[in-house]
N, C-alpha and C positions, 0 to 999 in steps of 0.2 A: 850396716845402715841396709836397713830395707827399705824397697820402692814398691811403693800399691798405688794401682790405679784406680781410682773409682768412675761409676758409672752415674750420675747423675738422671733420674729422671725427670725433675724440672727445669731444666737449664732455662730460660727465656728471663724469668723472675729471681732480683737478689733476693736471699732468705739464709735463714739460718737453717743448718741442713738436719737433717734428724733420720733415723736410721728408716721410714716410713719414705723418703727423699732418694731413697739409694736403690739401686738395682739389687737383684738376687744375689747375683755376684759379688756383689761387691759392701754384701752385709757382712760377711765374714770377716776380712780384711777390718770392717770397720769396729768390729767388736775388739778386733785384737789390738786395733789401736789407743779404743776406749780404756783395757786393761791396763796397759803402758802407761798412759797419759792420765793425771788424776783431774774430772770436770774439764774434760777437753770441749769446748764449743768452736764451731767452726761456720762461718760466714760465706757464701758464694756471691760473686759479683760479677754476673757475665758481661762480656762487653759484646755488642751489638754493631761494629761500622756499616754502615749503607743498610742498616734495619735486620741483618743477619746474623744471629747469635754464634760469631765465630770462633771468641774467645774467652777468656772469662779465669780469673783470680781467687785464688783460696786463701782465705784468711783464716788464723789459728788463732786460739785465746788459751790458754792454760789454769789452771788453779781459780776455781769459782770467779772467773773473771769472764761471767758469758757478754753476748749483743743486748744493749739498750737502742730504745728510738731513737736517740741522740746519734750513737754509732752510726747508726741503719743509715740516716738520712745522708752526715758526713759522708759515708761511704758510696752513697750514690749520686750525690755531686764527682768524687773522684773517678765514676764511672763513667761520666758524660766528658770528661776531661781526656782520660785513656782514651776514650772511643773516637774524639775529636783529633786526637791525638793520632792516633789510628789511621782516622781520613785522611790526615795532612801526608803521613808519613809513605803509606800508599794508596795514593787515588784513583779513586774509580776507571778505570780507560775502557775503554776498549777489549784490546788484549789484556787486562787481568781480568773481565769478564769471562773472555775467551779460553783463558787458560787456568780459570774454573772451572767452564764448563768441559773444556779437551783434557781428561786427565791423565787418560790412557795413551801411552807411546803408539798402539795400533791404529785407532782415529785418526791421531796426528799424522802418523803416513797415508791412512787412506786418503786423508784430506789432501797430502801433500801431493799424491797422485792422481785425486781428482781434479787438482786444481790443473796439474801438468797436462792432463787429458784435454780438458779446455782449450789451454793456450795452444796445444798444438790444432786445434781444429780450430782456432780462429782465426776467418778469413782476414787478408791483409791484401787491401786493395793496390796492386802494382802498377799501378798508371803514367805513364810522363805525359806530360804537353809539352808539346813545343809546335815551332811555325814550321810546318811541311808543305811542298808541293807535289803534286803527282804529275811526271813529266812520260808520255811513251817512248820508247825505245826508238821505234820507229814511223813518224805521225807521220800521215799520208789525207791528205781533204779529197771528201770523195763529193762529185759533183755530178751534178746533171745536163745532161748535150741541150737543153731548152735554158734559154734565160730566162729567169724569175724568179719566184718566190712564190711556194703554197700558200693562200692566207689563210685557209681551214681546210677541213676534210669534211665533206657532206657525205660522207656514206659512214654508217655503223659497221663497228667490226663485227666481223662474220656474217652478215647480210648479203643478202642474195643480189645480185648484180646481174643488169639485163645490158647489153649491148647498148654501144653509145650512146650509156649514160657516163655522164659526169660526176667524176669521183669528184675531181677539188680545182679548185678555180687558182691562175698562177696569175702574181700581180707582174710588172713590170717594172723599173724605173728604181727609186730612190732608195730599195732596199739593196738592191745590190752593188751600186756605188759606193754608197756607206761603207760596205762589208768589205770592200776591199780597200 
């Protein structure tokens, strides 16, 4: 038993195949099959799930039984049914599209390496939120030798000060008593 592969030039439309529809490499094998069979007639039926012709069915008839218009119409209906079946068996998902695009193993490993590097540089914030209180080890209170509270600073920082100028007024009374 011999096996032949044929390259069909016009794969998108269903039609009866003639020698004009085949590539130059396929014409010699086509001639050999035509000699062995009497009046071979072949009908090409493409299946295009999701609009992309990725499958096809090759129908043969021998002995003066060509393809008429009625048979072509029936096979086009069959093509629609088979296309719908292919779409249900293998639904078009993101992963199926990605699998079709990434055919090469090197590309797949490169993509995995890029994802790994991106994950390594992903910044993860390490924060802990908890109630806390800061307590000094040696607490001490700094006090002035005068009784009173500075209510405001009259002199700006970095300004020149003359002798006997008031830098800040002090008030006595309720501030100190409330603080104790």
